[in-house]
N, C-alpha and C positions, 0 to 999 in steps of 0.2 A: 257604743250604741249605734244601731243601724237606723238611719234616717229614712223618711218617706222617699226622698229622691234616690237614695241608694237602693231601696227595695224596688223602685221602678226600673232602675238601671239593671239590676239583677234579672228582673222578669223579662225584659225585652230580649235579653240574650238567652234566656231559658228556651224560648221558642226556636231560636236559631239552632241550638244544639239538640233539639228534640227531633233528630233526624239521623239518617245513616251516613252522614258526611264525616270524613276524617280530617280533611283540610278545610281551612277557612277561605272565604272570598272566592269560591268557585274555582279553585285550583285543581280539583279532581280530574278535569278533562284537559289539562294542559301538561303533557308529559315533559316538555322541556323545562318548564318551571319546577316540576316535581324533582327532576334530575338535579337542577341547581340547588334546590333546598336540601336534597339528600347528600350532595357533595359537601355542602357547608357543615351539616351536622356530623358528617363523618370526620371532618377536620377538627371539629370541636371535641369529638370523642377521643382523638389522639392527645388532646391537652389535659385530659383528666388523669388523676392518679391511676396507676395500672390496676390497683386492687382496692375494693371497698370505698370507692368514691361516693360521696353523698351529693345528690343533685336536687335542686328545687326548680320545677318547671312552673313559671308564673303565667297566668292567663292561658292555661293549657288547652282549653277546648276539649277535643277528643284525642289529645296527647300526641299530635303529629310529630312534634320535636322530640319527645321522649321515645317514641317508637323508632324514630330514625337513629337516635343514639344507640339504642339497644341493638338495632339491626346492623349497626357498624361495629358491634363487638364490645361496646363499653361494658365494663364490669362495675356497675354502679347501682346504688340504692336510690331510686328516684321517687320523690314525692311530687305529685302533680296537683296543682290547685287552680281553681277558677271561681269567679264570683257567681257564675251561672250554676244552675242545679244540674250539673253534668252527670251522666251515667254511661260512659262510653262502651262498657262491656254489653250493655243492653242493645245498643244500636249497631255495634260492630262485633258480633259474636265470634267472627272468624279470627279476631285479634285477642280473644279471651286469655290465651296463655301469656301473651305479652303483658296484658293489663294486670294479670295476677302477680307479675314481678314488680309492680309499682304500688305505691300508696296513693290513691286518688281521693281528693277531698273537694267536694263542692262547697259553694257559699263561703269562700275564703277571700277576703279583701286584700288586695296588694298593699294597701296603706296600713293594714293592721294584721300582720302575719302572726299566727299563733305558734311561733317557734322560738326556741332559746337563742340568745346571742351566739354567733360563731358556730352555727349548726351545719353549714354546708360548704363543701369544696367549690361548688359552682352553682350559679343561678342562670337558668336559660329561659328564653322566651321567644316564641315565634308569633309576631303580630299581637303582642299582649301588653307589654309595659307602657306603651305610648297611650293606652286607654286608661291607665291609672292616674290618679291625681298627683302631680308633681308639686313640691319636692318630697312629699310624704312617702311615695313609692320608692324613690331613690334612697331615702334614709333607711327604709325597711330592708331593702336589698343589701345595703352596706352592713346593716346590723346583723343579719343572719349569715353573712359570709364569714368564713374563717379568714384571719389575716393571710394575705397572699392568694386567697381564693379569687375566682374570676366570674365576671358576668359576660355571657355570650348571648346576644339578642339580635333578632331581625325585626326591624320596624318598618311600618308602611310609609313609603314616600308619597308626597302630596300629588305627584303626577303619575302614580301607578295606574294600571288598568283598573284595579279594584276600586280605587278612590274616584276615578273618573266615572265609573259605572254607578257608584254610590251617589254622586252628584246628580247624574241623569235620573236615577231612580227617585231621589228626593224631590226633584222638580215635578215628576209625575204624581208622586204621592200627595204632595201639597195641593195640587190641582184637584185630584180625585176626592180628597177629604174636605177641602174647604170651598171649592168653587163649582165643581161639576154638578152636584146634586144627583148623581146617578144612583147612589145608595138610597137616598130619600125617595126618588122616583120608583125604584124597585120595590120598596116596602109598600108604597101607595098602590102599585099595580097588583101586588100579591093580595093585599087586604081587600082591594076592590073586587078582585076576581072571586074570592071566597065568600064575600058578602052579597054578591049579585045573585039573582035567581038563576037556576041551572041553565035555562034557555038563553040567558043573556051573557053568561060567563065568557064563552069563546069569542063572540062578536066584540065584546068589550075589551077582551085581552088583545085581540088583533089590532084594534085602534091604538091601545096603549103601546103595543110593540112597535107600531109604525112611528109613534112619537119618540119612543126610546131610541130607535135606530137613528133618528135625526140628531138626538142629543149625543149619541156615540160618534156619529160622523163629525159633528162639531168638535168634540173632544180630540179626535185624531188630527184635525187640522192644526191644532195648537202645538204639535210636536213634530220633530223630524223623524225620519225612518229609524234612526239610532236611538230614539227616545220613547219608543212605544211598547217596550217589553212588559213593563208593569201594567200599563193601561190595558194591553191585550189580555193579560192574565185575569185582571179584574172583570173586564167585560165578558170574557168567556165564562167565568164563574157565575156571573149574574144570569147569563143566558141558560146555564145549566139549571139554576134554581127555577127559572120560568118553565123549563122543560119538565119539571116534576109536579107541576100544578095539579094534575089530575090524580096523582097518587099520594102526594104529601099533604099534611095538614098546613093550615095557615101558620100555626105556631112554629112548625118545623121549618117552613120556608123562610119566615122572618128571622128565625135563629141562624139559619145558614147565611143570610145576607149580613146580619150583624157580626157573625163570626168572621166573615170575609173582611168586613170593615175593621174589626179589631186586629186581625193579622196584618192588614195593611198599615195600621197605625204603628204596630211594633216594627214592621219593616222600615217605615219612615224614620222611626227613632234610631234604629240601628244604622241606617244610611247616614243620618245626621252625625251620630257618634263617630262613624268611620271617617267622614270628611273632616270633622273637627279635630280628630286625634292624629291624623296623618302629619308627618313632619317634612319640613323643607330641607334643602341641601345643607343649610347652616346648622340646623338642629340646636339652635342656641339655648332654648329652654331645657331640653333634655341633657345637653352637654353640661350646662351650668349646674343642674340639679345633681347629676351624678358626681361631678367634681366636688361640689360642696359637701356631699355625703361621704367623701373619702375614697372615691373610685378613680383611678388613674386610667384614662382612656388610651389604650395602646394602638388601637386600629379602628378606624371608621371609614368604610368604603361602600360604594354602590354595588348592588348585585343585579345583573342583567340575565335574561334568558332568551334564547332564540325564539322568535315568534310571539313574544310577549310584549305588548305595547307599553312603552315607558319602562321605568325601573321596576324591578320586582320587589326589592327591599333595600334598606341600608343595613349593613353589617356593623355591629358594635361589639367591641371586645375591650374589656377593662379589668384591672385587678384592684383588689382592696388594699389600700395602703396600710402598712403595719402601724403607722402613727396617724391618727386622725388629723385632718387639716385644721390649722389654727383659725379660729373665728376672730373677726376683727373686734377689737376692744370697743366697748360702748363709750360714747362720749359723755363726759361729765356734764 
């Protein structure tokens, strides 16, 4: 049964993938990082059975890992799943032929996989499994893997560029949503403008804009130059709303303001989820959950990319044991 908390978690990532991005965490414009990721998945492709391999891509997003496997020549039947309401062929039509070679399923939870036991030769994930609830996710991975099958995953390091950016973004989001009152001021300004007599609308708006600028200036003083990207986007969005006051209705302008606030709240939730899910160098919780589920970790190492601040990922490779690990006997 899907809980309200799970539904909320699904929805905040729906808006993230409602775009033409293929990679997560703004990696599209980082060629060195993309090269490192491609080389990793090429090596994973070499570990697959040469024919008719069955692969499950967990937390697939727009299937970056699966696409990389196929581009490396893997002869595999790939099932790609994500909790979000993904539809990659809609946003990346140039990849339609590749997507047609996969089975893509949205709204699939990692902790409740709808597959039979021992269904897959490999489970792969690029920045996905760490977002699932442990140890349930680990148990499900081990359950759907065939004996001797393997898990190959890239997980987010706590000191990666993506996680540091998430922390900076979260700081700005919390200020904008809880302290700044910029959204509330914008709604008041728009309502006041439309309710004023025509001859008073512009003079009144100019006074309001002067006051708003002072609030914006104060907001910018609270952050360093590296911490103003989210703030800048929101301020620009609100000024764009003000610019439509002569052509848009009061209702449409208020909707635009509330829509910006809602998207910011989703962005804040994703940033918090990212920062919370990132793993440290010991990966104690992840290692323990995978081992307890019956996966023997054969390789755990950091992945770096030239020009990328901090680690890009941790590489995890493990095989499912033929015999499940013994559980400690209960005390009498």
